[in-house]
Every structure is written in structure tokens, then in C-alpha cells.
N, C-alpha and C positions, 0 to 999 in steps of 0.2 A: 205375238208378233212374228214368230217363226224365224227370228233373226239370230245369227250367231254373234259372238262378241266382236269378231273381226268385221262382220257386215255392219254392225251398229257403229263401230268406230269409223269405218270408211264413209258411211252415210253422214254421220255427224260432222266429220271433217270437211266433206264436200259442201255441206250446208252452211257451216259457221266458220270455216277457215282455220280451225284449230282442233287439236285432239281432245276428246272428252275426258273429264275427270270422273271419278267414281260417283260423284254426286249426280252428274248428268245421267249416268246409267241407272242409278237408283230412282231418279225422278221419272225416267222413261218407263221403268218397270212398274212404278206406282200408277202411271197413266194407263198402262196396258191393263192392269187389274181393274181400275175404275171403268175403263171402256167396256171390258167384258161384263162387269156387274150391271152397267146401264143397259147393255144389249140383252142380258139374261132377264132383267126386270122388265124390259120393254117399257120403261118409265123413267122420268127424271125426278120422281118423288123421292125425297131423301130417305124415308124409312124403307121403301121398296129396294132402293139401291143398297142400303146398309145391310139388309137381309141377305142379298146376294153376295156381298163382300164377306159376311160371316161364314158363308158356306163355300167360298171360292177355293179352287185348287188349281193353281196356274204354274206352269213351268216356263220360266224365262231364262235367257242367257245370264242375267244378273243373279238370279236366285229362284228357288221354288217359293211360291207365295201362297200361304194359307194362314188363317188366324184362329186363335184359341177363344175360349168363352169370354175372356176379358178384353179381347181385341188386340192382343199382342201377337206378333209374328211367331209362328211355331215351326215353319218349314225352313226358314232362312237361318243359318248358323254362321255367325261371323267368327273368324279365328283371330285371337289376340296374340300378338307376337311381342317379344322383347329382344333387345340386343344384349346378349349374355356372353360371359366368358366361355370359351371352348378350348379344346386341345390344340396344341401347336401354336401357343401364344397368339391366339386370335380371338376376336369378338365377332360372334355370328348372330344372325337373326334366327330366333327359335320360337316355335309355337308354344304357348303356355296355357291356352284355354280355347275350347273346352277340353276336358280331360282326355277324351278319345282321340283328339287331334294333337295333344301336347307332346312335344319332344323334350321338354324340360319343365322344371317346377317354376312357378311364378315367384319372382324375387321382389320383396318389399320389406323395408324401403330399399330403393335401388341405390347401389353404391355410386359414388361420383365417378366420372370418367377417369380422373386422376387416380382414384383408388383402384379401379379396375386395371389400369395400366401398370400400377405398382404390383398388383397380384400376379399379372402375367409376366412381367419382366424380372421379378425377383423370386417367383415361386412362393408367394405369401411370405416374403422376408426369410426365405430359406428354412421355414419352419421354426424360426427362433424369434418370432415377433409377429406384429400385425401391421397391415397397411392402414395409414390414417386417411381421412377424407381429403387431405391436401396432397396425397400421393407419395408420401415418404414413409419409411419404415420406423416403427417404434419398437426397438429391440428389447428382448427379454434380458433380464439381468445376466451378465456374463458374456453377452454377445454385442458386437459393434459392427460398424461399416454400413455402407449404403444399403446392402441387402442382408444385413445381420449375419454375415457369413464368417466373420472373424471372432475368435474368442477374445474376451476382454483382457487387455494388457495394461497394467498400471503404468502411469506416466506422471510426470511432475505437473502436467496440465490438468489432471483429473482432480476435481474438488474433493471427492470422497476419499481418494487415495491420500491426498494431503492431510485430510482430517484424521484418517486412521493412523498414518505415520506419526503425526504430531502427538496424538493421544497416547500411542504406545511408548514413544521416546520420553515424553514429559510426564508420564503418569505419576512418577514419584517426586516430581518437582512441584513445589507449592504454587508456582505461578503458572503451571501448565493449564489449569482450567480457564484462567483468564485469557491466555493466548489462544487456546482452542476456540473459546467463545468469540474472540475477535475474528479469527479466520472464518468461523461458521457465519458470523454476521456479515462479513465481507462477501462471502459466497452467495448468501441469500440476497443481499442488496444487489449484487451483480446480476443475479437471475431476474429479479424484479425489473431492473433497468433494461435488460435484454428483452424481456417480454413487452415492456412499454415501447421500446424502440421498434420492435417488429410491428406492433399495432400502428405506430406512427408511420412506419414505412409502407404498410398496406394502404393506409389512407392517402399517402403521398403518391403512390403508384396509381391509385384510382383517379386522383385529381391531376395526374401528370405534372406534378410539382417537382421539376428537375432539381431546384435548389434544395428542397427538403430531402430529396432522395440522396443527393451528394452529401448533405450534412449528416444524415443517418448512417451512411456508409462509413464516414470518418469516426462516428461514435462507436459503431460496432467494431471497427478496427482497434479502437482504444480498449475495448473490452477483451481483446485477444483473438478476434475472429480474423482468419486470413481471407484474402480476396476470393478464393475459390468457394469458400463456404458462403460468403456474402452473395456472390453471383448466383449460387445455387438457390438460395432463399428467394432472391428477387425473381429468378426465373419461375420458381414454384408459385409465387404469388401471382405473377402475370398469367401463367397458364391457368390457374384456378379461376381467376377473374374472367378470363376469356371463355372458359367452359360454362360459367354460371351466369354470364351477362346476357341481357336481352336488349332489343331495340325499343326505345321509348315510343309509346303511342303518340306522344307529342311530336316526335320526329315524323312519323307517318302522316300526321295531319298538318305538318308545317309546309309553308310555301317553299322552303329550301328543298324538301324531298320532291315536291311536285315539279319544280323547275329542273331538278336533276333527272327525273324520269322523262320529262319532255325532251330535254337536251340529248339524253342518251339514245332515246328511241326515235326521235323525230316525229312522234305522234302526240296529238293534243291530249288525248285521254287513253293512254296505253293500258293494256291488261298486264297481269303479272307474268303471263307467258312472254309478252314483249320485254318485260323488265329482266326476266331470266336470261334471255339472249343478250340483251344490250348491256347488262351489268356484269355478267360473269363469263360468257362464252366467247367473247372476242379476245384478240391478242392483248388489248389494253384493258382487260377486265379489272373491275374495282378490287383492289387488294392484291393483284397479281405481282406487283413489285414490292410489296411490304412483307417484312419478316413475320411469320406466324408465331405468336407468343406460346403456342402449345408445343410445337415441335422444332422451332428454330429454323424452319425452312422457308423459302420464298413462297408467297401465296397465303394470304390470311382471309379469315371470314369477314364478311361485310361489317358485322358488328364491331370488329376490331379497328375499323377505319374511322369510326365515328368519334366525335369529341366526348369527353366524360358526361356532359349534361344529357346526351342522348344514349348513353351506354352505362347501364347500371345493372345490379343483380336482378335477374328475371323473377317476377312475382306472379305473372299471369300468363296463360296460354291463349292466344287469339287464333281462332280457327277461321279460315277463309278458303275460297276456291281460286285456283290459278286463273280461271276465266274472268274473275272480277276485274273491273277497271279501277284505276286509282280514284276516280271520282266516287265510285260506289263505296270504297273503304272510307273515304273522307266524309261521305254523307252520314 
């Protein structure tokens, strides 16, 4: 074609009224290769054109185009990137493949966003523990605190300290074993109760069951939890759910979503370019006045504004082009 990336983008934009996606550029490059193959073959016969394609060597703004013996592209090399932890308490986009282009090693399985934030903010729990997938520190023995930066100090609220103290004082007393077992049993029962309560709290937050959340808060307080600890756990659950949630396909196919798209854009069959502007880039953008469950600041993700039936843990990735219309996706 002899076009540069800028020339292609400007021509595409003038023709279709929108900026091209990478898919449009790839399709254009494929068309250029096919056109040259047809011209070189001086024929529309499939085998003649295929022969020319096997031997083609074409340089386009999108990529160099040539094919190997099995028909795979050998000239175009895509760079795969990951968002990875970097110095300065930041997460940066880094190339991980191919090796000659890589600036970092490929990480799999990928840590959760909460886990990455924990590593950056606490220095991997100050070197005295490890960050869990929920974004909190699991401290090594002898260390405590949010970032595992404090040495462990015995207190009357620590179950292990109570057990050790009772065992040493009452070791010579006949009834000591019974008393220790009773305390041990109480501690274990309380741990099981707390685990059950946290599971119930997670479900209640998912379902936005305010009554159940309030009830669980009271039960955790009865177990000796202070309000600061309860609020921290609730915030961690909400943050993790937000990071791991996806928009239900049922919502994208619903009449509710279609009417929202039409009302926001004023277009009968808007593209996702239209939705991006109408949904998020205006002063009254969706989620702009809602508190984000991830950082506690104003402005949340679209998924966080949806009711529970349309917002669950993401299980699939749906790929589409911004130039698609809503009717194309619904079809």
C-alpha cells in the first residue's frame, strides 16, 4: 500500500468516522497481501493465488508479511506484555515474549491485583511473611502487624500465650490438663466460628444483604473483634470481589443494557466507541459519584455499579472490537 500508520489511520477515520482498531489494520494488511498475490498470479484460481502467497514477502505498516512451509506467519512477531511489579512501588507494562524483546520474565500464574499491591506497599510483608491472594500479610512466627514489621509480643488476647501460660502454671495441678483442654477447645471453636462468619460475610456482601452484614458484624464483635478489624476485613472482601468480578453476558444481551446504551448515546444502534464517551467521559459518567471498593475514592468501575445478578466472579474473557455495534454483540 505504501501507507504509513498515520496515513492509514487518517484515511480510515475520514471514511468511517472513527479511529481504527488493530483488527482493522490487520485486516487491511491481509487484504494487501491477497491483492499482491492475485496480481502476481494474474489469476483468480485458488491454487495459483495460494502459490504466490506461500512465496510472498511484503512490508506493510502493520507488519512484514511472509509465510513458512506450514502457512504460518514467519515475518510478523507480536510482543506479549504483562503488567508487572517494578521499582518505586509501581506496576508497569513490560514485554515478556519473545525473549529478544523481553524486559522481564513471564509470570504465571499471575498474582491477584490485591497481592501485587500488598507486595508493593509492604515490601513483601517486610521480609517476615508473604502476601496472600486477598492482599493481606500472613506473618512468620514471631512477627505481627499489617506489614509484619512488629516483633510478636505476648498479650492476654493471644490464644497461644494463654495456653502456654496456663500449661506452665498448672502443670503440677491435677486439674490442669482438664482446664487446658477446655481453653484449647474454646479457642478452636472460636476459630471455626470466625471462619464460618467470614464465609457468610463474603456471601452477604456479594448479595448486598445489609441485614446479614450487620448481623455478622455483631457476631464478630462478640468474638472479640474490634470495629477497625471488622471494617478492614469487609473492605478487603469488597476490593477482592471488585477486582475479580465480570459483567454477565446476560446483562449485555438484556433489554436493560440496550435501553441504557440508547438513552446515553442518543443513537439507535451505538458502537462501543459511542458507549465509551457516553458512559464514562462525561461529567455525569457512570460510577463517577460512587465510592470505589478498591481504593475508597470517588469513581468506580462500571461493573461495581451493577446489581449482584449481573456482577459475579469472572469466568470467561469475551473479545470484541470497539467498532462493533450493540446489535452485533447481541446477535
